[in-house]
N, C-alpha and C positions, 0 to 999 in steps of 0.2 A: 329493666323497667322503662317504659316510654315516658317522654316528657308530656306536658300538657299540650292540648290541641289548640293551636292559635285560632282556628275557625270554629271552636266550640267554646271551651273555657275562656279563650282570649277575648271574646266578644265583650266582656265586662271590664277589660283592662283600661285603666286611665291613660289618657294621651295616646290612644291606639294609632292615631294618625302620625305620631312621631316615631313609630316603630319601623325597624328594618331588620332583615336577617343577613348576617355576614358569614361567609364560608372562609374558614381558615384550616386548611388541611382537611382532616376528617371531622372537624367540629363545625357546628352551626350555632352562631351566637345570636341571641335576641338583643338588640341594642336600640335604645331611644336616644334621639338627638333633637336639641331644641336651642333656639337663640342664635346670637351672633357675638363675635368678640373672641377674646383669648379662650383656648380650650380648658374646660374644667371637668374633671373625671369624678364621677359619683360611684362609690362601691358599697352595695347594700351588705347586710349581715347574714349570718347563717339562717336558713329557712325562710328568707324574704325573697323579694324580687324588685324589679324596677318600680313596682307600684308604690313601694314605700317612699318614693321621691315625689309622689303626685302633687303635693302641695308646695314643696320647696323648689322643685325643678323649675317651674314657670317664673318664680321670683328671681332665681339666679340667672335665668336665661335672659333677663333684661340687660345684663352686662357681659355675659359669657356665652360661648358656644358649649353647652352642657351635654356630656356624653355619659349615658348610664347603661351598662350591660347587666343582664342576668348572669350571675356567676356560674361556673361549671356545674352541671347536673342540677341546676336550679331552674324552676319555672319552665321557660321556653327555649333554654339553651341546651343543646344536645351534642353527643359525640365524644364526650370526655370519658377517659378511663376511670372506672370506679375506684381504682387503687392509686390514682395520681391526684389525690385531693389534699396533700399536705400543704402547709403554708408556703414553702418555697415553690412547690409545684404550681399552685394556684397563682402565685405572683408571676411565675414564668408564663403561664397561660395568658394572663391579662397583658403582659408585656408583649406577647405575640399578637394579641388582638390590636393593641395600639400601633404596632408596626404595620399590620395589615391595613389599618385605617389611615396611616401616615399622620398620626396625631402625637404630639408631645405635649402633654398637659402642663399648663402653667401652675396648677394647684390640683390637689386631690382631696375630696371630702369622703370619708368613710364612716359608715355606721357600724358599731359593734365590732365583729370580726373584720369587717371591711377596712378598719383602721389598721389592723395588723397587716393586711395585704399591702396597704399603702406604704407602711414602714418597710416591708420586705422589698418592695419595688425601689425604695431608696437605697437599701443596703446591697441588693443584688443586681440591680438593673440601671443604675445611674441616674435615677430620678432625684433631683436636688431641690425641687420647689417646696413651697409650704404644704403642710398637711393639717386638715381639720378633722378631728376624731369626735364623732357624736356618740355619746354613751360607749366609749371605746372599750372593747374586750382585749385588754393587754396583759392583765395580771394573772399568772398561773394560779390554779387552785392551791391553797395552802397545804403544807405537810403531805400526808399520805394521799390526799385527794388528788394531788398532781398526777399520781400513777393510776389511781383507782378509776378516775373519771374517764380518761381515754380508753382504758381497758374495757370498761362496761360498754362504752359507745361502740368499740370494735366488735365486742361480742354480739351486740344487738345487730350491728351492720351485716355481719357474715351470715346471719340467719335470714334467708330470703322472705320469710313470712313476717318478719317484724315490721317493715315499713307498711305492709297492708294491714297488720293488726293496729299499729299506731294510728294509721289514717282512719280506720274504722271506729276508733274510740273517741274521737273528738266530740261527736254529738252526744255520746253516752256520758261524757264527763261535764256536760253543761254547755256545750257548744263552743264555737271559736271565740266569742266575745268573753266568756267566762275564762276560758283557757288563757287568752291573752292578758286579761286583767290579773290573774293569779301570777303569771310569769313576768309581766312588765309593769304593772300598776299604771298603765296608760289606757285612756279611753279615746278612741279614735272614731272618725266619721264612718257612715254606712258603706260608702264606696271602698274604703280600705278594709273594713271588716269583711265584706264580701270576697275580696281577693285573698285575704288570709284564710277564710273559710274553705276556698276552692284549693288553695295550696296545701293546707293541713290535711285535707281529706284525699289528697292524691298520692298514691304509693310511690310513684317515681320521684316526685319532688321530696317526699319524706325520706326516701332512700338516699337522695343527694345530700340532704342535711345531715343524716346519720353518717355518711361517708366522710363528710367534711369534719364532723365532730370526732370521729374515730381516728382521724389522721392529723389532727391539730396538735402542734407541739409548741405551746407558748413558752415553756422553760428555755428552749433553744433561742427563741426571739429575745427573751429577757436577758440572756447572756451577751446579747449583741446590742442591746439598747444604748449603751454608752457610746456606740460608734455611729449613732444616727446623727446626721448633720442637718437634717431638715428642721426648720422652725415649725413647732407643733402647737396648735390650740386644741385642748380637750374641752368640749362643751358637754356637760353631763346633767341629766335629770337628778334633782336632789332626792327624789323618791324612788329611784331605780332599785328594785330588789334583785335584779339579775346581776348587775355589776355595782355593788355598793360604792358610794362616793368615796369612802376611805380607800378603796382599791384604785379609784381613779387618781387620788392623791399620791398613792404609791408609785403608780405609773408615771405621773408627771415628774416625780422626783428622780426617776431613773433616766429620763431623757435629758440630754444636755441643754436643749433649748425648747422648753415647754412651759405652758401655764394652763391652769385649770379654772374654768368658769362654770358655776352651778346655776341651774335653772330651777328656781323654787316651785314646788307643787307639781312637777312633771316626772314621768317615769322613764323607762327604758326606750320608749318610742317618742321622746320629747319632740323630735323634729317633725313627727306626723301629728302630734297634738298642737304644736305651736309653730308652724313652718315660718311665720313672720319673724318670730323671735330668733329662730335658728338662722334664718337668712341675714338678719341684721348683725348677729355675732360674726358670721362668716365674712360678710362684706367688710366689716370694720377691720377684721384681722388681715384680710388680703390686701386692703388698702394700706395698712400699716407696713405690710411687706413690700409694697411698691409693685 
């Protein structure tokens, strides 16, 4: 399945002027860069894209050179193998991109599954700096769900019709806004909603998100969390239904050097609802880390 068309769907993308395309082997990454100063890497979550940083990125760019890619098989990034979407494989791909860009980030900010990729970069690729996890998806599903959920995602992914069916049902179930509210309890601006609507209705992007879900292995990461040496700040929406705050507390307890800060009244997309608040928490933590 093809990626979104930059000259069609991409016309509505926030900060389009900050975008470039980077060839790394057979892959073509969509990357946004902004600001000046120490390099700061932003990693979005499953099913999202660089658009999710539209409010936060300019705030961080006042002190940092901010780099935000679309993850493999998401939005406008193309060329990654459908079956190379595991957590270690995606971290390896991001490490390859950073090497091609000749960038060594001083800090990484990840949203949801992007936080897991950041931790994997620390465990496998020598990244030793601070990590900020926004509504971090780090806790495996409890009990039998740990096995059932990836199996269901994989079964859906291997059926080539499923991404098209999923993409076609967004409007039938109340539209992107209602879908996002049910799954995140976040209300976001019209520009962000338009991007999510475009992503959710595109079979190629939906297939990439399903591939990521089908190959994700948080239990394996959980076993290695005690080896993480990065200082970690977890910033979590208190109303997040996708990753309940209790799960975030569990994850903070598994990491040797981590703390959790809750954002009252906000959901899974807290950094999109209140980018100023997220930026303030990030800036304070990074200043603390020197």
